[in-house]
N, C-alpha and C positions, 0 to 999 in steps of 0.2 A: 921903333915904338914899343915901350913896355907892354908886358900883358899878365893877366893874371889866369893862370892855370884854375879852371875849377875842378873839383875832385870829382866831378858828378861827369856821366857819359855824356857828352855835347849832342850825339845824336837824338837822344832820347828827349831832349828837352830844348826844342825848336826855338823857343825865344830867347836860350840861355847860351845859344852859340852865335860870334864867338865871345869871350868876356874879355874885353877891354881893359886897359888901364883906368883904374878909378876916375871918377869924376874929377879928382884934383887935377887930374892932366890938361882939364880944360878952363885951371884956374881956379877950380872951387875948392876948398877947406870950411870947414868950420860944419854947422847944422844946416839942413837943406831938409824940403819938402822932395817927397821921391812916392813912386809907385811901383808894388811888387810884381814884377813880370815873369816870375818862375821861381819856383821851389826846386833845388836839387835833393833826389834821396841821401845825400849823404851832409844834407842840413844847411847848404849854403843858401840863403837869400839873395836873389838877384833883383836889383833895384834900379830904374831908373831915375836919374836925380834931376830935376829940374834944372834946366839951364845947362845941363852936360850933354844935349843932343843926343843922340843913339848909342851912348856910350853906356853900357850896365857896369855896376859896383857892384863886388860880390861882398855880400855882408855877414857879420853875425849877428845875434841881438843880447839887446841888454835883460839881463836877467836879475830883478829887483830884491825877489827873495827866492829860497830854496823853494816854497810852495807855487812862486809866481811862474807859468810857463805858456806864455802868450801863444794863438794861435792864429798865423798869418794865412791868407789866400792872396791868389795871383788877383790883382786890382785891385787890393788894398792900398789906401794912400797912407803913407808911414812917414816919422820924421826920422831921419838920417843923419850920423857923423861921418861927414869923409874926412879921411887923415891925406898924409903927406902922398905923394904918388908911388905906385908899387906897394900899399899896403892894402889892407881889408876895410872897411867900411863897418858900421856898429849901428842895426835898426836899433831906436831909441824906444819907438812905441808906434801903434797905431794913433793917426787922427781922425777925432769924431766929436761929435755935437758933446759937449756935456747934460750930463740928465740931473739937473738938480735934486727928484725923488730918490732917498735912500729908501732901502727896504723897510726902513723902522719907522718911514714918516707915508709909505704909499698906502693908500686908502683903497681897498677893491672891494669893490661891488659883487653881491653873492653871483649874479649873471657869468662874472668874470673867470669863478670861482670851477675848478673841476669838481664833478658829481662826488667822485671816490678816488683815492689815493694809496696806492701799494706802495710799502717801501719793504725790503726784503733782506734778510743777512742770512748769515749761513749758521752760526753759532747766536748770537743775543743780539737787540737793541736795547738803546738805552738812550733816554732822553734827561739829562741833566740842568736845572737853574739851581745855582745856588746851594744850599744843602739838601736840597729835592730832585731823587730819582724814580725813574719809572724804567724798572727793566723786565722785557721780554724775552725767555732763553726757548730754544728749540725743544726741552725736555716738555715744554707746555705752561712753566710757570709763569707768575707773572708778581714783580715785586714792587710794593708802592713805599719810598722812604721820605719822609719831610717832617719838618717841626711840627705842623699842627694837618690832619688830613681831614677833609670835609667830603662829606657825601649827601646832595641832596635829588630830591624826585618831588614833582609838581602831584605827580600820584602814587603806585604803589612803588615802595623800593624793596626787590625781594633779593635776599641773599641765598644762593645754594648752593651745598656741596655736601659729599659725602660724610663730613665731622664740619661742621661749624662751631670754631671756639672763637669765644669773645671776654678778653683778659684773661 
């Protein structure tokens, strides 16, 4: 029987010992459901593929973009591509229910919002939208740039400073 040696210390991951041949040895190839049973320190994702009995498949994962780094946990249900015997599998992604509400469409009530939010930056913090920018620096400067800037107050609108220059 062939085997895939995991690069990890098998004694530190009891769920990972021993790693058998990929599930394709049980006649499975292609895309299947599976469950993550261990994640080795070297990055191997060990998956128990449905229909492959107790055999574990050592897998890499599909990275869709340079900024995309999924986080998998033991117990996650995943889709895995199982290749030919002796090869590694590839986790294609986690299986989850689709949530059709996007962040642009989500309506949040005031009771669900935090009372206060702190955003920290070491040097500066900028908010940008189109040609408009609000920049805050660690030196204490606040710069507001925009095509048009409107300041309104229901009550008193105060402008204070050592020197106030208008135009």
